[in-house]
ROTI-615241 format. One record per residue (C-alpha): residue in three letters; x, y, z. Coordinates in steps of 0.1 Angstrom, whole numbers, plus 5000, padded with zeros to 4 digits. Example, Ala and Ser with C-alpha at 12.3 -4.5 7.8 and 13.67 -1.06 7.14 Angstrom:
<rs>
<r code="ala" xx="5123" yy="4955" zz="5078"/>
<r code="ser" xx="5137" yy="4989" zz="5071"/>
</rs>
This chain:
<rs>
<r code="met" xx="5000" yy="5000" zz="5000"/>
<r code="ser" xx="5013" yy="5035" zz="4992"/>
<r code="leu" xx="5023" yy="5057" zz="5021"/>
<r code="trp" xx="5012" yy="5089" zz="5005"/>
<r code="val" xx="4981" yy="5110" zz="5009"/>
<r code="thr" xx="4987" yy="5126" zz="4975"/>
<r code="thr" xx="5018" yy="5130" zz="4954"/>
<r code="glu" xx="5003" yy="5150" zz="4925"/>
<r code="pro" xx="4999" yy="5188" zz="4925"/>
<r code="leu" xx="4963" yy="5199" zz="4931"/>
<r code="glu" xx="4957" yy="5235" zz="4919"/>
<r code="leu" xx="4927" yy="5257" zz="4924"/>
<r code="gln" xx="4918" yy="5270" zz="4889"/>
<r code="pro" xx="4899" yy="5303" zz="4882"/>
<r code="thr" xx="4871" yy="5282" zz="4866"/>
<r code="ala" xx="4868" yy="5258" zz="4896"/>
<r code="thr" xx="4833" yy="5245" zz="4904"/>
<r code="glu" xx="4820" yy="5242" zz="4939"/>
<r code="asp" xx="4830" yy="5205" zz="4938"/>
<r code="asp" xx="4865" yy="5215" zz="4927"/>
<r code="leu" xx="4867" yy="5240" zz="4955"/>
<r code="gln" xx="4856" yy="5214" zz="4981"/>
<r code="thr" xx="4882" yy="5190" zz="4968"/>
<r code="val" xx="4909" yy="5216" zz="4973"/>
<r code="ile" xx="4897" yy="5226" zz="5008"/>
<r code="arg" xx="4897" yy="5189" zz="5019"/>
<r code="ala" xx="4932" yy="5185" zz="5005"/>
<r code="val" xx="4944" yy="5215" zz="5024"/>
<r code="tyr" xx="4929" yy="5203" zz="5057"/>
<r code="lys" xx="4944" yy="5168" zz="5052"/>
<r code="gln" xx="4979" yy="5182" zz="5044"/>
<r code="val" xx="4981" yy="5211" zz="5069"/>
<r code="leu" xx="4963" yy="5194" zz="5098"/>
<r code="gly" xx="4983" yy="5162" zz="5093"/>
<r code="asn" xx="4953" yy="5138" zz="5088"/>
<r code="ala" xx="4937" yy="5150" zz="5120"/>
<r code="his" xx="4899" yy="5147" zz="5122"/>
<r code="leu" xx="4882" yy="5180" zz="5116"/>
<r code="met" xx="4847" yy="5186" zz="5131"/>
<r code="glu" xx="4823" yy="5208" zz="5112"/>
<r code="ser" xx="4824" yy="5234" zz="5140"/>
<r code="gln" xx="4862" yy="5237" zz="5136"/>
<r code="arg" xx="4861" yy="5246" zz="5099"/>
<r code="pro" xx="4871" yy="5283" zz="5093"/>
<r code="ile" xx="4840" yy="5292" zz="5074"/>
<r code="thr" xx="4850" yy="5328" zz="5068"/>
<r code="ala" xx="4883" yy="5317" zz="5053"/>
<r code="glu" xx="4865" yy="5292" zz="5031"/>
<r code="ser" xx="4842" yy="5320" zz="5018"/>
<r code="leu" xx="4871" yy="5343" zz="5010"/>
<r code="leu" xx="4887" yy="5314" zz="4991"/>
<r code="arg" xx="4855" yy="5307" zz="4972"/>
<r code="asn" xx="4851" yy="5344" zz="4963"/>
<r code="gly" xx="4887" yy="5347" zz="4951"/>
<r code="asp" xx="4896" yy="5371" zz="4980"/>
<r code="leu" xx="4921" yy="5345" zz="4994"/>
<r code="thr" xx="4946" yy="5323" zz="4976"/>
<r code="val" xx="4953" yy="5287" zz="4985"/>
<r code="arg" xx="4985" yy="5300" zz="5001"/>
<r code="gly" xx="4965" yy="5325" zz="5022"/>
<r code="phe" xx="4941" yy="5298" zz="5032"/>
<r code="val" xx="4970" yy="5275" zz="5043"/>
<r code="ser" xx="4984" yy="5304" zz="5063"/>
<r code="thr" xx="4950" yy="5310" zz="5080"/>
<r code="ile" xx="4947" yy="5274" zz="5091"/>
<r code="ala" xx="4984" yy="5273" zz="5102"/>
<r code="lys" xx="4979" yy="5303" zz="5125"/>
<r code="ser" xx="4946" yy="5290" zz="5139"/>
<r code="asp" xx="4940" yy="5280" zz="5175"/>
<r code="leu" xx="4933" yy="5245" zz="5162"/>
<r code="tyr" xx="4968" yy="5241" zz="5146"/>
<r code="arg" xx="4984" yy="5256" zz="5176"/>
<r code="ser" xx="4966" yy="5232" zz="5199"/>
<r code="leu" xx="4974" yy="5202" zz="5178"/>
<r code="phe" xx="5011" yy="5208" zz="5169"/>
<r code="phe" xx="5025" yy="5235" zz="5192"/>
<r code="glu" xx="5011" yy="5233" zz="5227"/>
<r code="gly" xx="5024" yy="5204" zz="5246"/>
<r code="val" xx="5046" yy="5194" zz="5217"/>
<r code="ser" xx="5084" yy="5194" zz="5217"/>
<r code="gln" xx="5099" yy="5222" zz="5197"/>
<r code="tyr" xx="5117" yy="5198" zz="5174"/>
<r code="arg" xx="5085" yy="5180" zz="5166"/>
<r code="phe" xx="5068" yy="5214" zz="5159"/>
<r code="ile" xx="5095" yy="5223" zz="5133"/>
<r code="glu" xx="5095" yy="5188" zz="5119"/>
<r code="leu" xx="5057" yy="5189" zz="5113"/>
<r code="asn" xx="5059" yy="5225" zz="5099"/>
<r code="cys" xx="5083" yy="5213" zz="5073"/>
<r code="lys" xx="5061" yy="5184" zz="5064"/>
<r code="his" xx="5028" yy="5203" zz="5064"/>
<r code="phe" xx="5039" yy="5235" zz="5045"/>
<r code="leu" xx="5070" yy="5224" zz="5024"/>
<r code="gly" xx="5061" yy="5188" zz="5018"/>
<r code="arg" xx="5094" yy="5174" zz="5031"/>
<r code="pro" xx="5113" yy="5166" zz="5063"/>
<r code="pro" xx="5138" yy="5190" zz="5077"/>
<r code="val" xx="5170" yy="5191" zz="5057"/>
<r code="asp" xx="5196" yy="5191" zz="5085"/>
<r code="gln" xx="5204" yy="5204" zz="5120"/>
<r code="ala" xx="5212" yy="5239" zz="5106"/>
<r code="glu" xx="5176" yy="5242" zz="5094"/>
<r code="ile" xx="5163" yy="5232" zz="5128"/>
<r code="ser" xx="5185" yy="5257" zz="5145"/>
<r code="gln" xx="5174" yy="5285" zz="5121"/>
<r code="his" xx="5137" yy="5279" zz="5130"/>
<r code="val" xx="5145" yy="5277" zz="5167"/>
<r code="gln" xx="5160" yy="5312" zz="5164"/>
<r code="ile" xx="5131" yy="5325" zz="5144"/>
<r code="tyr" xx="5107" yy="5313" zz="5170"/>
<r code="asn" xx="5128" yy="5327" zz="5199"/>
<r code="glu" xx="5130" yy="5361" zz="5183"/>
<r code="gly" xx="5096" yy="5364" zz="5166"/>
<r code="gly" xx="5072" yy="5339" zz="5181"/>
<r code="phe" xx="5048" yy="5313" zz="5168"/>
<r code="glu" xx="5034" yy="5333" zz="5138"/>
<r code="ala" xx="5068" yy="5344" zz="5127"/>
<r code="asp" xx="5080" yy="5309" zz="5124"/>
<r code="ile" xx="5048" yy="5299" zz="5105"/>
<r code="asp" xx="5054" yy="5327" zz="5081"/>
<r code="ser" xx="5090" yy="5316" zz="5075"/>
<r code="tyr" xx="5078" yy="5285" zz="5058"/>
<r code="ile" xx="5047" yy="5298" zz="5039"/>
<r code="asp" xx="5064" yy="5331" zz="5028"/>
<r code="ser" xx="5096" yy="5313" zz="5017"/>
<r code="asp" xx="5110" yy="5312" zz="4982"/>
<r code="glu" xx="5109" yy="5274" zz="4985"/>
<r code="tyr" xx="5071" yy="5275" zz="4990"/>
<r code="ser" xx="5067" yy="5299" zz="4961"/>
<r code="met" xx="5087" yy="5279" zz="4937"/>
<r code="asn" xx="5070" yy="5246" zz="4945"/>
<r code="phe" xx="5034" yy="5256" zz="4952"/>
<r code="gly" xx="5029" yy="5292" zz="4941"/>
<r code="glu" xx="4997" yy="5308" zz="4952"/>
<r code="asn" xx="4971" yy="5282" zz="4944"/>
<r code="ile" xx="4987" yy="5247" zz="4946"/>
<r code="val" xx="4980" yy="5227" zz="4977"/>
<r code="pro" xx="5012" yy="5216" zz="4995"/>
<r code="tyr" xx="5019" yy="5179" zz="4990"/>
<r code="pro" xx="5047" yy="5154" zz="4998"/>
<r code="arg" xx="5076" yy="5162" zz="4975"/>
<r code="thr" xx="5103" yy="5138" zz="4986"/>
<r code="asn" xx="5087" yy="5104" zz="4980"/>
<r code="thr" xx="5108" yy="5105" zz="4948"/>
<r code="thr" xx="5142" yy="5121" zz="4942"/>
<r code="glu" xx="5141" yy="5158" zz="4934"/>
<r code="val" xx="5167" yy="5183" zz="4922"/>
<r code="gly" xx="5179" yy="5203" zz="4952"/>
<r code="ile" xx="5168" yy="5178" zz="4979"/>
<r code="lys" xx="5192" yy="5152" zz="4993"/>
<r code="asn" xx="5184" yy="5116" zz="4987"/>
<r code="val" xx="5184" yy="5110" zz="5025"/>
<r code="gly" xx="5151" yy="5130" zz="5025"/>
<r code="phe" xx="5134" yy="5100" zz="5008"/>
<r code="asn" xx="5138" yy="5077" zz="5039"/>
<r code="arg" xx="5130" yy="5106" zz="5063"/>
<r code="thr" xx="5098" yy="5113" zz="5044"/>
<r code="phe" xx="5088" yy="5077" zz="5049"/>
<r code="ser" xx="5093" yy="5082" zz="5086"/>
<r code="leu" xx="5069" yy="5111" zz="5086"/>
<r code="tyr" xx="5043" yy="5097" zz="5063"/>
<r code="arg" xx="5032" yy="5064" zz="5078"/>
<r code="gly" xx="4999" yy="5056" zz="5060"/>
<r code="phe" xx="4965" yy="5070" zz="5052"/>
<r code="ala" xx="4951" yy="5066" zz="5087"/>
<r code="thr" xx="4981" yy="5080" zz="5106"/>
<r code="ser" xx="4975" yy="5113" zz="5123"/>
<r code="asp" xx="5003" yy="5137" zz="5131"/>
<r code="asn" xx="4989" yy="5146" zz="5165"/>
<r code="ser" xx="4994" yy="5110" zz="5177"/>
<r code="ser" xx="5029" yy="5118" zz="5190"/>
<r code="asn" xx="5045" yy="5149" zz="5206"/>
<r code="gln" xx="5081" yy="5138" zz="5201"/>
<r code="ala" xx="5102" yy="5144" zz="5171"/>
<r code="lys" xx="5110" yy="5113" zz="5149"/>
<r code="leu" xx="5141" yy="5125" zz="5131"/>
<r code="ile" xx="5159" yy="5144" zz="5159"/>
<r code="ser" xx="5188" yy="5121" zz="5165"/>
<r code="asp" xx="5195" yy="5114" zz="5128"/>
<r code="leu" xx="5195" yy="5151" zz="5120"/>
<r code="ala" xx="5217" yy="5160" zz="5149"/>
<r code="ala" xx="5242" yy="5133" zz="5141"/>
<r code="asn" xx="5239" yy="5137" zz="5103"/>
<r code="leu" xx="5230" yy="5100" zz="5100"/>
<r code="pro" xx="5209" yy="5083" zz="5073"/>
<r code="thr" xx="5174" yy="5074" zz="5084"/>
<r code="lys" xx="5164" yy="5037" zz="5082"/>
<r code="ile" xx="5129" yy="5028" zz="5070"/>
<r code="lys" xx="5130" yy="4995" zz="5088"/>
<r code="ala" xx="5144" yy="4988" zz="5123"/>
<r code="pro" xx="5179" yy="4972" zz="5122"/>
<r code="ala" xx="5182" yy="4935" zz="5128"/>
<r code="ala" xx="5192" yy="4923" zz="5162"/>
<r code="gly" xx="5228" yy="4930" zz="5168"/>
<r code="gly" xx="5229" yy="4955" zz="5139"/>
<r code="gly" xx="5231" yy="4993" zz="5141"/>
<r code="thr" xx="5257" yy="5019" zz="5132"/>
<r code="pro" xx="5287" yy="5013" zz="5156"/>
<r code="ala" xx="5309" yy="5038" zz="5138"/>
<r code="asn" xx="5286" yy="5066" zz="5150"/>
<r code="thr" xx="5282" yy="5057" zz="5186"/>
<r code="ser" xx="5314" yy="5073" zz="5196"/>
<r code="lys" xx="5303" yy="5108" zz="5184"/>
<r code="arg" xx="5297" yy="5135" zz="5210"/>
<r code="phe" xx="5275" yy="5166" zz="5207"/>
<r code="arg" xx="5272" yy="5200" zz="5223"/>
<r code="ile" xx="5237" yy="5212" zz="5230"/>
<r code="ser" xx="5233" yy="5250" zz="5235"/>
<r code="ile" xx="5202" yy="5257" zz="5256"/>
<r code="ala" xx="5182" yy="5288" zz="5265"/>
<r code="lys" xx="5170" yy="5282" zz="5300"/>
<r code="ala" xx="5133" yy="5283" zz="5309"/>
<r code="gly" xx="5121" yy="5319" zz="5311"/>
<r code="ala" xx="5149" yy="5332" zz="5290"/>
<r code="thr" xx="5141" yy="5358" zz="5263"/>
<r code="pro" xx="5162" yy="5372" zz="5234"/>
<r code="val" xx="5170" yy="5402" zz="5257"/>
<r code="tyr" xx="5186" yy="5380" zz="5284"/>
<r code="arg" xx="5213" yy="5362" zz="5264"/>
<r code="leu" xx="5232" yy="5352" zz="5296"/>
<r code="ser" xx="5204" yy="5329" zz="5306"/>
<r code="ser" xx="5218" yy="5301" zz="5286"/>
<r code="thr" xx="5241" yy="5271" zz="5289"/>
<r code="ser" xx="5255" yy="5241" zz="5270"/>
<r code="val" xx="5260" yy="5205" zz="5277"/>
<r code="glu" xx="5280" yy="5178" zz="5260"/>
<r code="val" xx="5265" yy="5143" zz="5255"/>
<r code="ser" xx="5272" yy="5111" zz="5237"/>
<r code="tyr" xx="5251" yy="5100" zz="5207"/>
<r code="glu" xx="5234" yy="5074" zz="5229"/>
<r code="gln" xx="5223" yy="5101" zz="5254"/>
<r code="leu" xx="5213" yy="5127" zz="5228"/>
<r code="ser" xx="5176" yy="5119" zz="5222"/>
<r code="lys" xx="5169" yy="5114" zz="5260"/>
<r code="arg" xx="5187" yy="5146" zz="5269"/>
<r code="ile" xx="5168" yy="5166" zz="5243"/>
<r code="gln" xx="5135" yy="5153" zz="5257"/>
<r code="asn" xx="5145" yy="5162" zz="5292"/>
<r code="ile" xx="5154" yy="5198" zz="5282"/>
<r code="his" xx="5120" yy="5202" zz="5266"/>
<r code="lys" xx="5102" yy="5188" zz="5297"/>
<r code="met" xx="5121" yy="5213" zz="5319"/>
<r code="gly" xx="5109" yy="5242" zz="5296"/>
<r code="gly" xx="5142" yy="5249" zz="5280"/>
<r code="lys" xx="5148" yy="5259" zz="5244"/>
<r code="ile" xx="5175" yy="5242" zz="5222"/>
<r code="leu" xx="5194" yy="5269" zz="5203"/>
<r code="ser" xx="5218" yy="5245" zz="5185"/>
<r code="ile" xx="5233" yy="5210" zz="5184"/>
<r code="thr" xx="5268" yy="5207" zz="5171"/>
<r code="glu" xx="5291" yy="5177" zz="5168"/>
<r code="val" xx="5322" yy="5180" zz="5190"/>
<r code="ala" xx="5354" yy="5177" zz="5170"/>
</rs>
């Protein structure tokens, strides 16, 4: 069975019928809300009307949903920051995060500008414009190889898209965090007993942390810790549980 919700571009045409419009709206909900069930009372009726009347593009509609209380409650509140970024890349750019540098960039955008600024950084990006323009619904782009995207994104995409019935709000922990931090390939299947990647287990990483309650003004309220690869995922989870923000993760030479 295919893992993909859709892999073909779906565009809202100027001559779209009401049925065409509803198909686009459903596709946006499915992509942006990560297959989450949407009750009738949760639908943004005003935004749908603006889209229907041509006063809002599909990109504008995506942005409205992304900044809604529903999206915030599903994928931001009570969710690790890495998982939030991971899902934003999936929902708005149709791919997994590229590397640790991209994660760190979005951590900085959020710390300096907040929730909506980080959402805008995906939807207002050149990458979004080049791939989806104003009226194409975002869709998974890395289920096949694509110019400009590393092949490792193929396996990582499989890790994020796990079937038609899988909902993105079923987990609040990032799936790719250790692989991105260590710059490791992502496995589709679990390794056989006794397998693994022993060559990478000796790596160590430095995690820079903004302590709970820190703001961009108080730069001194930060610290760093050095951990082994085996400790990396657990330490990151503990930092999030304590309310800290991860500024960067770098491999120790």
